[in-house]
C-alpha positions in Angstrom: -20.7 -0.7 -67.4 -18.8 0.5 -64.3 -15.2 1.6 -64.2 -14.3 -1.3 -61.9 -15.4 -3.9 -64.5 -12.9 -2.6 -67.0 -9.9 -2.5 -64.5 -7.3 -5.2 -63.9 -5.5 -6.1 -60.6 -2.4 -4.0 -59.9 -0.5 -7.1 -58.9 -2.0 -9.7 -61.2 -2.6 -8.1 -64.7 -4.6 -11.1 -65.9 -7.2 -10.9 -63.2 -10.2 -8.6 -63.1 -10.2 -6.0 -60.3 -12.7 -6.4 -57.5 -11.8 -3.5 -55.2 -10.4 0.0 -55.5 -8.2 0.8 -52.5 -9.5 4.1 -50.9 -6.0 5.0 -49.6 -3.9 4.7 -52.8 -6.6 4.5 -55.5 -5.2 1.4 -57.1 -7.4 -1.5 -58.2 -6.9 -5.0 -56.8 -8.4 -8.5 -57.1 -10.1 -10.3 -54.1 -6.8 -12.1 -53.3 -4.8 -8.8 -52.9 -7.3 -6.7 -51.0 -8.2 -7.2 -47.3 -10.9 -5.8 -45.2 -9.5 -3.5 -42.5 -11.5 -1.2 -40.2 -14.6 -1.6 -42.4 -12.6 -0.7 -45.6 -11.1 -2.9 -48.3 -7.4 -2.0 -48.4 -4.4 -3.3 -50.2 -1.5 -4.9 -48.3 1.0 -1.9 -48.8 -1.6 0.5 -47.4 -2.2 -1.7 -44.4 1.6 -1.8 -43.8 1.8 2.0 -44.1 -0.9 2.3 -41.5 0.8 -0.1 -39.1 4.1 1.8 -39.5 2.4 5.2 -38.8 0.7 3.7 -35.7 4.1 2.4 -34.4 5.8 5.7 -35.0 3.0 7.5 -33.1 3.3 5.0 -30.3 7.1 5.3 -30.1 6.9 9.1 -30.1 4.6 9.0 -27.2 6.7 6.5 -25.3 9.8 8.5 -25.9 8.1 11.7 -24.7 6.7 9.9 -21.6 10.1 8.5 -20.8 11.7 12.0 -21.2 9.0 13.5 -18.9 9.6 10.8 -16.3 13.4 11.3 -16.3 12.9 15.0 -16.1 10.6 14.7 -13.1 13.1 12.3 -11.4 16.0 14.7 -12.0 14.0 17.6 -10.6 13.1 15.5 -7.4 16.8 14.6 -7.0 17.9 18.2 -7.3 15.3 19.3 -4.8 16.4 16.6 -2.3 20.0 17.7 -2.6 19.2 21.3 -2.0 16.9 20.3 0.9 19.6 18.3 2.6 22.3 21.0 2.1 19.9 23.6 3.5 19.0 21.3 6.5 22.7 20.9 7.1 23.3 24.6 7.1 20.5 25.1 9.6 22.3 22.8 12.0 25.3 25.2 12.2 24.9 27.4 15.3 24.1 31.0 14.6 27.2 32.1 16.6 29.3 30.6 13.9 27.7 32.9 11.3 28.1 36.0 13.4 31.7 35.3 14.1 31.2 34.8 17.9 31.7 31.0 17.8 35.4 31.2 18.3 35.1 33.7 21.2 32.5 31.9 23.3 35.0 30.4 25.6 35.1 26.9 24.2 38.8 27.0 24.5 38.5 27.0 28.3 36.2 24.0 28.2 38.7 21.9 26.2 41.9 23.6 27.4 41.6 24.4 31.1 44.0 26.9 32.6 47.1 25.7 34.4 46.0 26.8 37.8 43.0 24.4 37.8 45.0 21.2 37.4 48.2 19.7 38.6 51.1 18.5 36.5 49.9 14.9 36.9 46.5 15.8 35.3 48.0 17.4 32.3 50.4 14.6 31.4 49.2 12.3 28.7 47.9 8.9 29.8 50.4 6.1 29.7 50.1 3.3 27.2 50.4 0.4 29.6 47.7 -0.7 32.0 50.2 -1.0 34.8 49.4 1.0 37.9 51.5 4.1 38.6 54.1 3.9 41.4 53.1 6.2 44.2 55.6 8.8 45.4 57.0 8.3 48.8 56.5 11.0 51.3 
């Protein structure tokens, strides 16, 4: 007589066991065991497999999300450094050499007194009324 014939169901002590679960080694009746992936497993072992599968999936999903965020942060940092570098390249080289302030830009924006008359240097009037002409 086989060992299975003498065993009783783990959940139902009055029933004869029909299956030995390969995961936990307990004996179960036909009502308590279920076929899963070609094996007869008990409900607690099937639940444990499902939990392990979910944990593996969530670990992978968390790692993928972390990798994606890291890549996005790296791209953002690269873009910031690129834009700062591009902005620095737009500054004329005379500025870096210290020649920018001595290039004569002052003459361009502040002409000497001999080039203009008193009338040209006076600030423009706020009103649109024409200026009275001086009598000669």
